[in-house]
N, CA, C and O of each residue as an XYZ file, in Angstrom:
228
protein
N     -20.170      5.190     29.271
C     -19.819      4.455     29.352
C     -20.131      4.224     27.809
O     -21.112      4.926     27.567
N     -19.853      3.752     26.998
C     -19.822      2.559     25.828
C     -21.198      1.798     24.935
O     -21.532      0.649     25.226
N     -21.592      2.224     24.339
C     -22.749      1.246     23.847
C     -21.686     -0.171     22.728
O     -20.885     -0.045     21.801
N     -22.109     -1.081     23.277
C     -20.773     -2.551     22.259
C     -21.597     -2.415     21.040
O     -22.572     -1.666     20.986
N     -21.282     -2.983     20.287
C     -22.011     -2.608     19.078
C     -22.197     -5.176     19.403
O     -21.805     -6.241     19.882
N     -22.929     -4.539     18.753
C     -23.367     -5.952     18.845
C     -23.085     -6.539     16.741
O     -22.630     -5.860     15.820
N     -23.556     -7.865     16.734
C     -23.696     -8.834     15.266
C     -24.007     -8.247     14.210
O     -24.871     -7.378     14.100
N     -23.292     -8.704     13.330
C     -23.647     -7.171     12.375
C     -25.091     -8.149     12.251
O     -25.383     -9.146     12.910
N     -25.795     -7.526     11.248
C     -26.817     -8.297     10.856
C     -26.655     -8.082      9.687
O     -26.091     -7.150      9.112
N     -27.534     -9.615      9.052
C     -27.467    -10.580      8.520
C     -28.009     -9.739      6.613
O     -29.055     -9.097      6.512
N     -27.176     -9.935      5.540
C     -27.227     -9.102      4.683
C     -26.450     -8.155      4.330
O     -26.271     -8.010      3.121
N     -25.771     -7.244      5.277
C     -24.740     -6.523      4.908
C     -24.026     -6.454      3.932
O     -22.952     -5.879      4.111
N     -24.296     -6.948      2.665
C     -22.675     -7.108      1.957
C     -21.214     -7.566      2.432
O     -20.364     -7.323      1.576
N     -20.684     -8.219      3.690
C     -19.762     -8.094      3.907
C     -19.120     -7.143      4.366
O     -18.099     -7.486      4.962
N     -19.453     -5.362      4.293
C     -18.902     -4.695      4.882
C     -17.780     -5.101      5.744
O     -16.618     -4.828      5.439
N     -18.169     -5.898      7.065
C     -17.368     -5.979      8.316
C     -16.483     -6.493      8.117
O     -15.509     -6.692      8.844
N     -16.696     -6.805      7.040
C     -15.496     -8.650      6.854
C     -14.352     -8.133      4.938
O     -14.286     -7.237      4.096
N     -13.746     -9.462      5.272
C     -13.838     -9.681      3.573
C     -13.918    -10.651      3.154
O     -13.157    -11.608      3.013
N     -15.641    -10.268      2.749
C     -15.924    -11.688      2.015
C     -16.018    -11.616     -0.111
O     -16.655    -12.144     -1.021
N     -14.680    -10.379      0.125
C     -15.714    -11.177     -1.735
C     -14.042    -10.712     -1.888
O     -13.936     -9.486     -1.880
N     -12.538    -11.545     -2.043
C     -11.360    -11.600     -1.655
C     -10.557    -11.834     -2.745
O      -9.333    -11.701     -2.767
N     -11.529    -12.313     -3.982
C     -11.620    -12.855     -5.111
C      -9.708    -11.945     -5.842
O      -8.715    -12.521     -6.286
N      -9.987    -10.335     -5.631
C      -9.008     -9.984     -6.358
C      -7.666     -9.829     -5.436
O      -7.169     -8.705     -5.376
N      -7.138    -10.761     -4.811
C      -5.552    -10.355     -3.282
C      -4.563    -10.516     -4.189
O      -3.518     -9.883     -4.341
N      -5.150    -11.716     -4.952
C      -3.719    -12.298     -5.470
C      -3.686    -10.938     -6.993
O      -2.511    -10.738     -7.302
N      -4.576    -10.179     -7.776
C      -4.074     -9.146     -8.668
C      -3.618     -7.606     -7.872
O      -3.298     -6.636     -8.559
N      -3.645     -7.543     -6.198
C      -3.327     -6.024     -5.629
C      -2.335     -7.047     -5.425
O      -1.555     -6.817     -6.349
N      -1.736     -8.336     -4.596
C      -0.292     -7.852     -4.177
C       0.668     -7.621     -5.748
O       1.508     -6.742     -5.551
N       0.715     -7.986     -6.698
C       1.410     -8.422     -7.543
C       1.048     -6.754     -7.787
O       2.050     -6.092     -7.521
N       0.300     -6.201     -8.066
C      -0.194     -4.875     -7.918
C       1.643     -3.630     -7.367
O       2.626     -2.953     -7.670
N       1.111     -4.005     -6.787
C       1.670     -3.214     -4.584
C       3.071     -4.158     -4.738
O       3.673     -4.136     -3.664
N       3.445     -4.598     -5.284
C       5.611     -5.706     -4.948
C       5.689     -4.289     -6.015
O       6.286     -3.276     -5.650
N       4.839     -4.410     -7.683
C       5.804     -3.350     -8.439
C       5.306     -1.846     -8.155
O       5.210     -0.849     -8.871
N       5.092     -2.054     -7.099
C       4.458     -0.551     -7.648
C       6.432     -0.600     -5.976
O       7.441      0.026     -5.654
N       5.974     -1.294     -5.787
C       6.975     -0.611     -4.603
C       8.694     -0.858     -4.880
O       9.610     -0.396     -4.200
N       8.838     -2.111     -6.620
C       9.818     -1.710     -6.703
C      10.006     -0.536     -7.912
O      11.012     -0.367     -8.601
N       8.636      0.281     -7.967
C       9.168      0.995     -8.701
C       9.428      2.163     -8.146
O      10.339      2.881     -8.557
N       8.408      2.577     -6.838
C       9.894      3.790     -6.334
C      10.643      3.948     -5.495
O      11.007      5.074     -5.156
N      11.178      2.566     -4.800
C      12.155      2.064     -4.511
C      13.389      2.809     -5.852
O      14.060      3.795     -5.549
N      13.499      2.204     -7.164
C      14.767      2.318     -7.800
C      14.407      4.493     -7.955
O      15.273      5.332     -7.713
N      13.422      4.711     -8.257
C      12.875      5.750     -7.710
C      13.519      6.467     -6.702
O      14.553      5.823     -6.524
N      13.524      7.209     -6.101
C      14.428      6.590     -4.534
C      16.155      7.057     -5.062
O      16.746      8.088     -5.384
N      16.460      5.611     -4.908
C      17.599      5.096     -5.996
C      17.938      6.350     -6.411
O      18.660      7.069     -5.721
N      17.252      6.873     -8.040
C      17.653      7.743     -8.267
C      18.244      8.965     -7.976
O      19.392      9.361     -8.179
N      17.284      9.496     -7.470
C      16.742     10.519     -7.028
C      18.509     10.682     -5.546
O      19.567     11.298     -5.421
N      17.923      9.951     -5.046
C      19.514      9.292     -4.570
C      20.747     10.188     -5.430
O      20.914     11.406     -5.493
N      21.414      9.217     -5.967
C      22.103      9.433     -6.850
C      22.107     10.567     -7.654
O      23.191     10.958     -8.088
N      20.969     11.229     -7.959
C      20.968     13.222     -8.615
C      21.902     13.829     -7.014
O      23.100     14.024     -6.809
N      20.398     14.009     -5.930
C      21.464     14.158     -5.315
C      23.403     13.840     -4.992
O      24.208     14.771     -5.036
N      23.687     12.844     -4.785
C      25.261     12.819     -4.426
C      25.932     13.586     -5.382
O      26.876     14.180     -4.860
N      25.764     13.904     -7.106
C      26.669     13.805     -8.086
C      26.111     15.221     -7.747
O      27.050     16.004     -7.609
N      24.746     15.884     -7.545
C      24.637     17.466     -6.623
C      25.863     17.972     -5.682
O      26.658     18.843     -6.036
N      25.891     17.472     -4.755
C      26.854     17.407     -3.631
C      28.247     16.911     -4.552
O      29.048     17.821     -4.768
N      28.458     16.087     -4.889
C      30.300     16.630     -5.573
C      30.791     17.702     -6.431
O      31.866     18.283     -6.278
N      29.695     17.986     -7.592
C      29.873     18.372     -8.107
C      29.939     19.861     -7.728
O      30.858     20.593     -8.095
N      28.728     20.327     -6.838
C      29.405     21.329     -6.224
C      30.561     21.523     -4.994
O      30.883     22.540     -4.380
N      30.957     20.391     -4.910
C      32.884     20.185     -3.948
C      34.088     21.402     -4.483
O      35.225     21.394     -4.012
């Protein structure tokens, strides 16, 4: 049998929780921008592949 985890000890600095999430807004902006950039890069790659297929035919 596994031993159950007890309650967190006092003063552990929020290691198990989200005690300091002041950076959340900035992180969401960065994530949204990276998603847009990734999607645009994927579109460009697909266009290049389609052009290569069309030129090979």
